[in-house]
N, C-alpha and C positions, 0 to 999 in steps of 0.2 A: 504494500500500500504506500503510495507516494505521500510524503508529508513535507510541507514547507519548512525551511530552516527555522524560522521564528513565526509561528502562527499568530502570536499576539494573544492578549487576554480575551476571555469570553465576555460577551456583552451580558448585562444583567438578565435579559430575557433568555439567552442561551444557557447561562448558568442555572437559572430557575427551571428551565425545561429539563435540563440534565438531572438536577437534584429531584425534581418531581417524578421523573421516570424511574430513578433508582428507588425512591421511597415507595411508589406505587407497586413496583415489581416486588420489593421485599415484603410489603404488607400482604399483597395478593398471594405470593408464594407461601408465606407462613400459614395463612388460613387454608389454602388448598392442600398443603402437606398434612395439616391436622385432619382435614376432612378425609383424605385418602387413607391415612392410618386408621382412623375410626371406622371407615366403611369396609376396608379390605386388607389392611396391614400392608399396603403398597407404599413404596417410596415414590417421591415425585418423579424420579428418573424412570423407575419401573412403569409407572403410569404412562409417561411419555412414550416409552417403548411399545407398550401394549396398544395405546391409542394410535400410534403411527402405523403399527402392523394392522390393526383393525381397520384403518382407513385405506390401506393398500388394496388394490383391485382384487387380488386373490389371497390377501392376508399374509403375504410373504414378501420379504425384502432381503437383498444381500446384506451381510453385516456392514460392509463399507457404506452402503447407501443408508442404512439405518443409523450408523454413527454420524453421518453427515446431516441427516434429517433432524436428529436431536442434539447435534453439536456436542458430542461426547467423545472422549478418548477411546481408542480401540481397546486398550487393556481394561479400562473401566467398563466399557460395553460388554466385553467378553465375560467379565465377572457378573454383571447384572443379568445378562442373558442366561448365564449358568444358574443363577438363583431362580429366575423365572422358569427355566427348564426343570429344575428340581421340584418346583411347585406344580409342575404339569400345565403351566400356562402358555408355554411355547415349545417348539421343537426346533432342532438344528439338523441340517443335512448338507452334504456337499452339493454344490451347484451342478446342474446338468450341462450348463453352457461353458463353465470354466472350473476345472478341477481345483484351482487355487482358492476359489471363493466358497463361502459358507452361506447358506440361505436359512433365515429364521422365519418361522411361521407361527402365527397365533393359533392356539388350540380352541376347541369348543369351551373348555374350562376357562381359558383366557377371555373369550368373548363373554362368558357368563359374569366374570369379575368386572369387565367393563360395563356390562348392563347394570350391575349392582352399584357401581361407583358413579356412573354418569348423572343420575338425578341429583345427587348431593353436590356434585361438581358444578353442574349447571346452576344450581341454586346459589352457590358461593359466588360464581361469576356474575350472575344477575344482581345479587345483593351488593357486592363490593365494587364491581367495575361498571356495570351497565345502568344500574338504577339511577344514579345522578345525571345521566346523559340523555339528551333527546335522541330521536332516531337520526337526525341530521348530524349530531355530535358523533354518534357511533359510526356513521358512514365516513365522516371526516377523519376520525381516529383510525379506522381501518385503512383509509387511503394513505394517510401520513405514515403510519407504521409499516404498511406494505411497501411504500417507497423506500423507507430507511432499510427495511429488511432486504429488499432487492439490491440496494446499493451495497450493503454489507456482505451479501452472498456473492457479489461479483468477485470477491477474493475468497476462495474456498476456505472454510474453517480448517484448522490443523488436522482434525480427525479425518477430513476428506482428501488431504494431500497424499499423493502416492509416496509409499515408503521406498527407500533404497536399501537393499541388502548388500552386505559385503561378502564377496567371495573369499575363499581361503587365501588366494594370492593377493588380496587387497583390491582387486578390480571390482567395480560395481556392476550389478546385474540390473536388468530393466525393473521398473517399479512393480511391486507386487500388490494384488488386490485382494 
C-alpha cells in the first residue's frame, strides 16, 4: 500500500470518524460475542467461519478462500476449523481440483447451530446498530462501508497472500495454496 512520506495530521472530522468506528466495532463485537457464547458456545471467529460457509453456494470453500473471507491467519484458521470439525460442525477434505488445497464444508449440524444463533444475532444487530438509523442512514452506511471495504480489499489481506516455501537448496518454489 502506497503511503505519502508525511500524510499530515487528521482533521477533527477524520479523527472523530476513526474513533467512532473503533468504538462502535468494539461495542458491537463485545455484545455479539456474548450472544454467540450464550446461544451456542461459539467464538466470534467460529461464527464467522460457519456463516461464511453457510453463505457459500454449496456450503464449501477452500481454506485459503475462507481465510481471506474472514481475514484470519492460516494457522489460526486451521486451529479453529479443527475445533469446528471436532464438534461435527464442518468437514475437511482434499480439493478435487488441486491436491494442495483443502476444502471445508459446513455440516447439517453446523447449519443447525447457525439456525439457532441467527435470531439472537439479528436481534443484537437490530438493537445496537440499526435501531438508531433511518433506512436512508442504513443505505448510506452500507454504501460508505462497502466503498472502504472494497478499497481495503484491493490489497489482499496477509492471510490471502501466496506463501513461498523454501526448498532444501534454498531456492524458492512457486506459491502454495
